C-alpha positions as CSV (number, residue, x, y, z in Angstrom):
1,M,-49.1,28.5,51.1
2,S,-50.5,31.4,52.9
3,Q,-53.9,30.9,54.7
4,F,-56.1,32.5,57.3
5,A,-56.6,30.4,60.4
6,R,-59.9,29.0,61.4
7,V,-60.2,29.9,65.1
8,T,-62.7,28.8,67.6
9,R,-62.7,31.9,69.8
10,P,-60.5,34.8,68.8
11,I,-58.8,36.8,71.5
12,G,-55.8,39.0,71.8
13,F,-55.0,42.5,70.7
14,A,-57.2,42.6,67.6
15,F,-59.8,45.3,67.5
16,S,-62.7,44.3,69.6
17,V,-66.0,46.1,70.1
18,A,-68.9,45.5,72.5
19,L,-72.4,46.8,71.5
20,V,-75.5,46.9,73.6
21,A,-78.9,48.2,72.4
22,V,-81.9,49.0,74.6
23,S,-85.3,49.6,73.0
24,P,-88.9,49.5,74.2
25,A,-90.5,46.0,74.1
26,E,-93.5,45.5,71.8
27,G,-96.7,46.9,73.4
28,Q,-94.8,48.9,75.9
29,A,-96.6,52.0,77.4
30,P,-95.7,55.4,75.9
31,R,-92.7,57.1,77.4
32,Q,-93.6,59.0,80.6
33,P,-92.4,62.6,81.4
34,A,-88.8,62.9,82.5
35,Q,-88.3,62.2,86.1
36,P,-85.9,64.1,88.4
37,A,-82.3,63.1,88.1
38,Q,-81.2,60.1,90.1
39,P,-78.5,60.3,92.7
40,A,-74.9,59.8,91.3
41,A,-74.6,56.4,93.1
42,R,-77.7,55.1,91.4
43,Q,-76.5,56.3,88.0
44,A,-73.2,54.5,88.6
45,A,-75.0,51.3,89.5
46,V,-77.0,51.4,86.4
47,S,-73.9,52.2,84.3
48,N,-72.0,49.2,85.8
49,A,-75.0,46.9,85.2
50,V,-75.0,47.9,81.5
51,L,-71.3,47.5,81.2
52,A,-71.4,44.1,82.8
53,A,-73.8,42.9,80.0
54,L,-71.4,43.8,77.3
55,T,-69.3,41.1,75.6
56,Y,-66.3,41.4,73.2
57,R,-66.0,40.1,69.7
58,T,-63.1,40.3,67.3
59,I,-63.6,42.4,64.2
60,G,-60.0,42.6,62.9
61,P,-57.5,43.2,61.6
62,R,-55.5,40.0,61.3
63,G,-52.7,39.4,63.8
64,N,-48.9,39.3,64.1
65,R,-46.1,38.7,66.5
66,V,-45.8,35.1,67.4
67,S,-42.9,34.9,69.8
68,A,-42.6,31.2,70.7
69,V,-43.4,27.8,69.1
70,A,-43.3,24.2,70.1
71,G,-44.5,20.9,68.7
72,V,-44.8,17.3,69.8
73,P,-42.2,14.9,68.6
74,G,-43.6,12.3,66.2
75,D,-47.0,14.0,66.1
76,P,-47.4,16.1,62.9
77,Q,-50.8,17.4,64.0
78,T,-50.1,19.2,67.3
79,Y,-48.4,22.6,67.6
80,Y,-48.4,25.3,70.2
81,A,-47.9,29.0,69.4
82,G,-47.1,31.7,72.0
83,A,-47.9,35.3,71.2
84,A,-46.0,38.3,72.2
85,S,-49.2,39.6,73.9
86,G,-52.0,37.3,72.9
87,G,-51.5,34.1,75.0
88,I,-51.1,30.6,73.8
89,W,-52.8,28.9,70.8
90,K,-53.0,25.2,69.9
91,T,-53.7,23.2,66.8
92,S,-54.5,19.5,66.8
93,D,-55.0,19.2,63.0
94,G,-51.7,20.3,61.6
95,G,-52.5,24.0,61.6
96,T,-55.9,24.1,60.0
97,T,-57.8,25.2,63.1
98,W,-56.5,26.9,66.2
99,Q,-57.8,27.4,69.8
100,P,-56.7,29.9,72.4
101,I,-55.9,27.9,75.5
102,F,-54.4,30.6,77.8
103,D,-57.2,33.2,78.0
104,D,-58.0,32.7,81.7
105,Q,-54.5,33.3,82.9
106,P,-53.3,36.6,84.4
107,V,-50.6,37.2,81.8
108,S,-50.6,37.2,78.0
109,S,-47.0,37.7,77.0
110,I,-45.3,34.4,76.1
111,G,-41.5,34.0,75.9
112,T,-40.9,30.3,75.4
113,L,-42.8,27.0,75.2
114,A,-41.7,23.4,75.9
115,V,-43.3,20.0,75.7
116,A,-41.9,17.2,77.8
117,P,-40.3,14.6,75.5
118,S,-41.4,11.7,77.6
119,D,-45.0,12.9,78.2
120,P,-46.7,15.2,75.6
121,E,-49.4,16.0,78.1
122,V,-46.9,18.1,80.0
123,V,-46.5,21.5,78.5
124,W,-44.5,24.5,80.0
125,A,-44.9,28.2,79.2
126,G,-42.4,30.8,80.2
127,T,-43.8,34.3,80.2
128,G,-42.4,37.7,79.2
129,E,-40.9,38.7,75.9
130,P,-37.2,37.9,75.7
131,H,-36.7,39.6,72.3
132,I,-35.6,43.0,73.4
133,R,-36.9,46.2,71.8
134,S,-38.4,49.4,72.9
135,H,-42.0,48.2,73.5
136,I,-42.3,44.8,74.9
137,S,-44.2,43.1,77.7
138,V,-43.0,41.5,80.9
139,G,-44.3,38.2,82.2
140,W,-45.3,36.6,85.5
141,G,-43.1,33.5,85.8
142,V,-43.8,30.0,84.5
143,F,-47.0,28.0,83.9
144,K,-47.5,24.3,83.6
145,S,-50.2,22.1,82.0
146,I,-50.5,18.4,82.6
147,D,-53.4,17.9,80.2
148,A,-51.9,19.2,76.9
149,G,-53.0,22.8,77.5
150,R,-56.6,22.4,78.6
151,T,-55.8,23.7,82.1
152,W,-52.8,25.6,83.5
153,A,-51.2,26.1,86.9
154,R,-48.8,28.8,88.0
155,K,-45.4,27.4,89.0
156,G,-43.6,30.3,90.5
157,L,-40.6,32.4,89.4
158,D,-43.0,35.3,89.4
159,N,-40.4,38.0,89.4
160,T,-38.1,36.8,86.7
161,G,-39.6,39.2,84.2
162,R,-38.6,37.3,81.0
163,I,-38.1,33.6,80.4
164,S,-35.9,32.9,77.4
165,R,-35.8,29.1,77.4
166,I,-37.3,26.0,79.2
167,V,-35.5,22.7,78.9
168,I,-37.0,19.4,80.1
169,H,-35.2,16.2,80.8
170,P,-35.8,13.6,78.0
171,T,-37.0,10.8,80.3
172,N,-38.0,12.6,83.6
173,P,-40.7,15.3,83.0
174,N,-40.3,16.5,86.6
175,L,-36.7,17.6,86.0
176,V,-37.0,21.1,84.4
177,Y,-34.5,23.9,83.8
178,V,-35.6,27.6,83.3
179,A,-33.4,30.3,81.8
180,S,-34.4,33.7,83.3
181,Q,-33.3,36.7,81.3
182,G,-34.7,39.2,83.8
183,H,-36.9,42.2,83.2
184,G,-33.8,44.2,82.3
185,Y,-34.8,47.6,83.7
186,G,-32.2,47.5,86.5
187,P,-30.3,45.2,88.9
188,Q,-32.3,42.1,89.7
189,R,-31.5,39.0,91.7
190,E,-34.0,36.8,89.9
191,R,-31.8,36.1,86.9
192,G,-29.9,33.1,85.7
193,I,-30.6,29.3,85.5
194,Y,-33.2,27.7,87.8
195,R,-33.8,23.9,88.3
196,S,-36.8,22.0,89.6
197,T,-36.6,18.3,90.4
198,D,-40.3,18.0,91.5
199,G,-42.2,19.3,88.4
200,G,-42.0,23.0,89.4
201,N,-43.2,22.8,93.0
202,T,-39.8,24.1,94.2
203,W,-37.0,25.8,92.4
204,Q,-33.2,26.2,93.0
205,Q,-31.2,29.0,91.4
206,V,-28.2,26.9,90.2
207,L,-26.4,29.6,88.1
208,F,-26.2,33.2,89.0
209,V,-23.6,35.6,87.6
210,D,-24.7,39.0,89.0
211,E,-27.7,41.2,89.2
212,N,-27.1,42.7,85.8
213,T,-26.8,39.4,83.9
214,G,-29.5,37.0,82.8
215,A,-29.7,33.9,80.7
216,S,-30.3,34.4,77.0
217,D,-30.2,30.7,76.1
218,L,-29.8,27.2,77.5
219,V,-29.2,23.9,75.7
220,M,-29.0,20.3,76.9
221,D,-26.9,17.7,75.3
222,P,-29.4,15.5,73.3
223,N,-27.3,12.4,74.1
224,D,-26.3,13.2,77.7
225,P,-28.9,15.2,79.7
226,A,-26.3,15.8,82.5
227,V,-24.5,18.3,80.2
228,L,-25.9,21.8,79.9
229,I,-24.5,24.9,78.3
230,A,-25.9,28.3,79.2
231,G,-25.5,31.6,77.4
232,M,-25.4,34.5,79.9
233,W,-26.2,38.1,78.8
234,Q,-25.5,41.4,80.6
235,Y,-28.0,44.0,79.4
236,E,-30.0,46.9,80.7
237,L,-33.1,48.7,79.3
238,K,-33.7,52.4,79.5
239,T,-36.6,54.4,78.1
240,W,-34.2,56.1,75.7
241,A,-31.7,53.3,74.9
242,R,-30.5,49.9,75.8
243,E,-27.0,48.6,76.8
244,S,-26.0,45.2,75.7
245,G,-22.8,43.5,76.8
246,G,-20.3,43.6,79.6
247,P,-18.2,41.4,81.8
248,G,-21.2,39.3,83.0
249,S,-21.9,37.9,79.5
250,G,-20.3,34.5,78.9
251,L,-20.7,30.8,78.2
252,F,-21.1,28.4,81.2
253,V,-21.1,24.5,81.1
254,S,-22.4,22.0,83.6
255,R,-21.6,18.3,83.4
256,D,-23.6,17.2,86.5
257,G,-27.1,18.3,85.6
258,G,-26.7,21.9,86.7
259,T,-25.3,21.4,90.2
260,T,-22.0,23.0,89.4
261,W,-21.0,25.3,86.5
262,K,-17.7,26.3,84.8
263,R,-17.2,29.5,82.9
264,L,-15.7,28.9,79.5
265,V,-12.9,31.4,78.8
266,G,-10.2,31.6,76.1
267,N,-9.4,28.7,73.9
268,G,-10.7,30.6,70.9
269,L,-13.7,32.4,72.5
270,P,-13.8,36.2,72.6
271,T,-11.4,37.6,75.2
272,R,-13.1,41.0,75.5
273,P,-16.6,41.8,76.8
274,F,-19.5,40.8,74.5
275,G,-23.3,40.7,74.5
276,K,-26.1,38.2,73.8
277,V,-25.4,34.5,73.3
278,A,-27.3,31.8,71.4
279,L,-26.3,28.1,71.5
280,A,-26.9,24.8,69.7
281,I,-25.7,21.3,70.2
282,A,-25.8,18.8,67.3
283,R,-27.9,15.7,68.0
284,T,-25.9,13.6,65.6
285,N,-22.6,14.6,67.2
286,S,-22.8,16.1,70.7
287,R,-19.2,17.2,70.5
288,R,-20.3,19.8,67.9
289,V,-21.4,22.9,69.7
290,Y,-22.2,26.3,68.1
291,A,-22.3,29.7,69.8
292,L,-23.8,32.8,68.1
293,I,-22.2,35.7,70.0
294,E,-22.9,39.4,69.8
295,A,-19.3,40.7,69.6
296,G,-18.3,44.3,68.9
297,D,-17.0,43.7,65.4
298,G,-13.9,45.6,66.4
299,V,-15.7,48.8,67.1
300,P,-14.5,50.4,70.4
301,W,-17.0,50.0,73.3
302,K,-16.7,52.5,76.2
303,G,-13.3,53.4,74.8
304,Q,-12.1,49.8,74.8
305,P,-11.4,47.5,71.8
306,T,-13.8,44.7,71.0
307,D,-13.4,41.3,69.3
308,R,-14.6,40.4,65.8
309,G,-16.7,37.4,64.9
310,K,-20.3,36.2,64.9
311,L,-20.4,32.4,64.9
312,W,-18.1,30.2,66.9
313,R,-17.8,26.4,66.7
314,S,-16.4,23.7,69.0
315,D,-15.7,20.1,68.0
316,D,-14.8,18.9,71.5
317,G,-17.9,19.7,73.6
318,G,-17.0,23.3,74.3
319,E,-13.3,23.0,75.4
320,N,-11.8,24.7,72.3
321,W,-13.4,27.1,69.8
322,Q,-12.8,28.6,66.4
323,V,-14.5,31.5,64.5
324,V,-16.6,30.1,61.7
325,S,-18.2,33.3,60.3
326,Y,-18.0,37.1,60.6
327,D,-21.3,37.6,58.8
328,R,-23.6,39.9,60.8
329,Q,-26.6,38.6,58.9
330,L,-26.5,35.5,61.2
331,G,-27.5,37.6,64.2
332,G,-29.0,40.7,62.8
333,R,-30.2,43.2,65.4
334,S,-28.9,41.0,68.1
335,A,-31.0,42.1,71.1
336,Y,-34.1,41.4,69.1
337,Y,-32.9,38.3,67.2
338,N,-29.7,36.3,67.6
339,E,-31.4,32.8,67.5
340,M,-29.9,29.7,66.0
341,F,-30.9,26.0,65.6
342,V,-29.2,22.9,64.2
343,S,-30.9,20.1,62.3
344,P,-31.4,16.9,64.3
345,D,-30.0,14.7,61.5
346,N,-27.2,16.9,60.1
347,A,-24.6,18.7,62.3
348,E,-23.7,20.9,59.4
349,E,-27.2,22.2,58.7
350,L,-28.0,25.4,60.7
351,Y,-30.9,27.9,60.7
352,F,-30.5,31.5,61.7
353,L,-33.5,33.6,62.7
354,T,-33.3,37.4,62.2
355,S,-35.4,39.8,60.1
356,A,-34.6,37.2,57.4
357,F,-34.5,33.4,57.6
358,S,-31.1,32.0,56.7
359,K,-29.8,28.5,56.3
360,S,-26.3,27.0,56.1
361,L,-25.3,23.6,54.9
362,D,-21.7,23.8,55.8
363,G,-21.7,24.5,59.5
364,G,-22.3,28.2,59.2
365,R,-19.4,29.1,56.9
366,T,-21.7,30.2,54.1
367,L,-25.5,30.9,53.8
368,A,-27.6,29.1,51.3
369,N,-29.8,31.3,49.0
370,L,-33.4,30.7,49.8
371,G,-36.2,31.3,47.3
372,F,-39.2,33.3,48.1
373,G,-41.3,30.3,49.0
374,A,-38.6,29.0,51.3
375,S,-38.9,31.8,53.8
376,P,-41.4,31.4,56.7
377,G,-41.8,35.1,57.0
378,G,-40.0,38.2,58.5
379,D,-38.7,39.1,61.9
380,N,-38.3,35.5,63.0
381,H,-37.9,34.7,66.7
382,D,-38.3,31.0,67.5
383,M,-38.1,27.7,65.8
384,W,-38.9,24.1,66.7
385,I,-37.7,21.1,64.7
386,D,-39.0,17.5,65.3
387,P,-36.0,15.7,66.9
388,G,-37.0,12.6,65.0
389,N,-37.8,14.2,61.6
390,G,-35.6,17.0,60.3
391,N,-38.2,17.7,57.6
392,R,-40.8,18.9,60.0
393,M,-40.4,22.3,61.6
394,A,-42.2,25.4,62.7
395,V,-41.1,29.0,63.0
396,A,-42.6,31.9,65.0
397,N,-42.3,35.4,63.6
398,D,-43.9,38.8,63.5
399,N,-46.2,37.8,60.7
400,A,-47.5,34.4,61.5
401,I,-46.7,30.9,62.7
402,A,-45.2,29.0,59.8
403,I,-45.2,25.2,59.5
404,S,-43.2,23.1,57.1
405,V,-43.0,19.4,56.4
406,T,-40.6,19.8,53.5
407,R,-37.5,20.9,55.4
408,G,-38.4,24.5,54.7
409,R,-38.9,24.3,51.0
410,T,-42.5,25.3,51.4
411,W,-44.5,26.7,54.3
412,N,-48.0,26.9,55.6
413,R,-48.2,30.4,57.1
414,V,-51.0,30.9,59.6
415,Q,-52.1,34.2,60.9
416,L,-53.9,34.4,64.2
417,P,-56.1,37.2,65.6
418,I,-53.5,38.6,67.9
419,A,-52.7,42.0,66.2
420,Q,-51.0,44.5,68.5
421,M,-52.8,47.8,68.0
422,Y,-51.1,51.1,68.9
423,H,-54.2,53.3,68.7
424,V,-57.9,52.9,67.9
425,T,-60.6,55.4,67.0
426,V,-64.0,55.5,65.3
427,D,-65.8,57.7,62.8
428,N,-69.4,59.1,62.9
429,R,-71.1,57.1,60.2
430,V,-73.9,54.7,61.1
431,P,-72.9,52.0,61.7
432,Y,-69.5,53.4,62.6
433,W,-66.2,52.2,61.2
434,V,-63.1,51.5,63.3
435,Y,-59.6,52.8,62.6
436,G,-56.2,51.8,63.9
437,N,-52.5,51.3,63.3
438,R,-50.9,47.9,63.9
439,Q,-47.4,47.1,65.1
440,D,-45.3,46.3,62.0
441,G,-48.3,46.9,59.8
442,P,-50.2,49.6,58.0
443,S,-53.0,51.9,59.3
444,T,-56.3,50.0,58.7
445,R,-60.0,50.7,58.8
446,G,-63.0,48.4,58.8
447,P,-66.7,48.1,59.7
448,S,-67.9,47.6,63.2
449,N,-71.1,45.8,62.4
450,S,-71.2,42.0,62.0
451,T,-73.7,39.5,63.3
452,C,-71.2,36.9,64.4
453,S,-70.0,37.2,68.0
454,C,-67.5,34.4,67.5
455,R,-68.4,32.9,70.8
456,K,-69.8,29.8,69.1
457,R,-67.6,26.9,68.1
458,S,-69.1,27.0,64.6
459,C,-67.9,30.6,63.9
460,R,-65.1,30.8,61.4
461,I,-63.4,34.1,60.8
462,A,-60.8,35.2,58.3
463,I,-59.6,38.8,58.1
464,S,-57.7,40.1,55.0
465,P,-56.7,43.4,53.6
466,P,-58.4,45.7,52.8
467,W,-59.9,45.0,56.2
468,S,-62.9,42.8,55.8
469,L,-64.7,40.1,57.6
470,R,-65.7,36.8,56.0
471,L,-68.0,35.0,58.3
472,T,-69.3,31.5,57.4
473,E,-71.8,31.1,60.2
474,S,-75.2,30.6,58.7
475,R,-76.6,33.9,60.0
476,A,-73.6,36.0,59.1
477,R,-73.9,39.0,56.9
478,P,-72.2,39.0,53.5
479,R,-68.6,40.3,53.3
480,A,-68.3,44.0,54.1
481,D,-65.4,45.4,52.1
482,Q,-63.7,48.7,52.5
């Protein structure tokens, strides 16, 4: 079912206004004649003092663009949601209420989230949007919490730009791998796979292809943590276009915990240059590996032929491969999507995240038709499935964070106040109304006046079209509709 989230302190890129009123106190003496103008420095000081007294409060509209999601294995109450430009949010009651837990950090763009399997208090956040489009935010390295998100510490890799994946050893929370995609705006050394053996205090770049190639994905064998497979992606962003693919893209495997890597070539894989790569290893059968590859579909690239295919499968741990599907729906607009996940209890059950949400029950050969209620939303970017319970999952998309405990048959879709606004303006009525247009949303207007600052823990806010505020705090005004 769809719902509006109860939030304890809205933040993000929703419309915010700060109002201040100055009026004579009761019994104040009549106004005196105007005095000579004060020096500019004095005026600036007064202005700064007034501005310092202002506070922000969310007035709408509802949000979008959740870019990362993670849950806690075995705990159906706790989830983390990372916003494209609105920080990190946490629920401890299965999605009914949410708290922003990353507001005091110097970056708001979240690329990936990970919870240590052996210690749920340890949570990692990689910053910078890895889902490439024309208007996205870069990050500032990785952050770590050792108290389930209450506090955070910066853990380096500041210049990586975009973190696409963080993988944590199943029994050693200090052994962490980070996939750096890079900012993409030009050659950059800080791309590839990084490893820390001391909880992020120091890092070693264990896989580097070249300055034009970053890591689009990284997976660990669920049954042998020494085995890692990385998808490397050569890409470059320009203001007028992007270029995806090249000789740097490829699949790499390590069988010694990331110390050494081998590039996988031939044996059924594309032989010509390709682009973005997504990976999945089946928990029930680690020999089953899937690779979702952005091939050229036979269309010439820079005057050269390209390979055809979309989904490849290996049944021997990555040594040999075969094309499973040519369906472009599996990857969609690959730079922005191209995400794939396999069920923890069925090696044949796959989920593909694009503008649509697709499911396969035969290893990707065909896609199952999903009813309206079986879709978590549109423009899907990330997914988490409880490794011990394939019925429980969460999906991050451009509309909400969606949680299911019925294996995707039904979803609880929660919208957070993280709307990305392109422009904002006001009219001249009293009190004035605010107008703006939202990313992937309509132009919207709504009233600026409400009596709830939403700084109190008791304030509940739900924003719905036409833009309106429903405030349940005891002193709140009635609903103000368009």
